[in-house]
C-alpha positions as CSV (number, residue, x, y, z in Angstrom):
1,X,-17.6,20.2,6.9
2,X,-19.2,23.3,8.3
3,X,-17.3,26.6,8.8
4,X,-17.4,26.0,12.5
5,X,-15.8,22.6,12.2
6,X,-13.1,24.0,10.0
7,X,-12.5,26.7,12.5
8,X,-12.2,24.2,15.4
9,X,-9.8,22.1,13.4
10,X,-7.6,25.0,12.5
11,X,-7.2,25.7,16.3
12,X,-6.0,22.2,17.0
13,X,-2.3,22.3,17.8
14,X,-1.6,19.1,15.8
15,X,-3.4,20.6,12.8
16,X,-1.5,23.8,13.1
17,X,1.8,21.9,13.3
18,X,0.8,19.8,10.2
19,X,0.0,23.0,8.3
20,X,3.3,24.5,9.3
21,X,5.1,21.3,8.2
22,X,3.4,21.6,4.8
23,X,4.6,25.2,4.5
24,X,8.2,24.1,5.5
25,X,8.1,21.4,2.9
26,X,7.1,23.9,0.2
27,X,9.7,26.4,1.3
28,X,12.5,23.8,1.5
29,X,11.5,22.5,-2.0
30,X,11.8,26.0,-3.4
31,X,15.1,26.6,-1.7
32,X,16.5,23.4,-3.0
33,X,15.3,23.9,-6.6
34,X,16.3,27.5,-6.7
35,X,19.1,28.0,-4.2
36,X,19.2,31.7,-3.3
37,X,19.9,33.3,0.0
38,X,16.3,34.8,0.0
39,X,14.6,31.4,-0.4
40,X,16.9,29.7,2.1
41,X,16.0,32.4,4.6
42,X,12.3,31.9,3.9
43,X,12.8,28.2,4.5
44,X,14.5,28.9,7.8
45,X,11.7,31.2,8.8
46,X,9.2,28.5,8.0
47,X,11.2,26.1,10.0
48,X,11.3,28.4,13.1
49,X,7.6,28.9,12.9
50,X,7.0,25.1,12.5
51,X,9.3,24.4,15.5
52,X,7.1,26.6,17.7
53,X,4.0,24.9,16.3
54,X,5.5,21.5,17.0
55,X,6.4,22.6,20.5
56,X,2.8,23.6,21.1
57,X,1.6,20.3,19.7
58,X,3.9,18.3,22.0
59,X,1.3,18.9,24.7
60,X,-1.3,17.1,22.6
61,X,-2.8,13.8,23.7
62,X,-2.4,12.6,20.1
63,X,1.2,11.3,20.5
64,X,1.4,9.4,17.2
65,X,0.3,12.5,15.2
66,X,2.7,14.6,17.1
67,X,5.6,12.2,16.5
68,X,4.8,12.1,12.7
69,X,4.9,15.9,12.5
70,X,8.1,16.1,14.6
71,X,9.8,13.5,12.4
72,X,8.7,15.3,9.2
73,X,10.1,18.5,10.5
74,X,13.4,16.9,11.3
75,X,13.6,15.4,7.8
76,X,12.9,18.8,6.2
77,X,15.6,20.5,8.2
78,X,18.0,17.7,7.3
79,X,17.1,18.0,3.6
80,X,17.6,21.8,3.7
81,X,21.0,21.5,5.4
82,X,22.2,18.7,3.1
83,X,20.9,20.4,0.0
84,X,19.0,17.2,-1.1
85,X,15.5,15.8,-1.0
86,X,15.3,12.2,0.4
């Protein structure tokens, strides 16, 4: 993949939402394994950022990819609030 291809992919709303979801997953995992107020707040910040990315991706023509990211984000939020990993 060329640098230009990588740059174009990073500008894709679905790709941005997927990257945000990955960051949420990591932040939630940290917050669940080391429950502190700071890590929980970082997870919540990652969730808010991902929610905006998912909202932007909702305009995408790739509906299956959008739904996958949206469902993944919902699961991460549920895991954080329940204090468990499914």
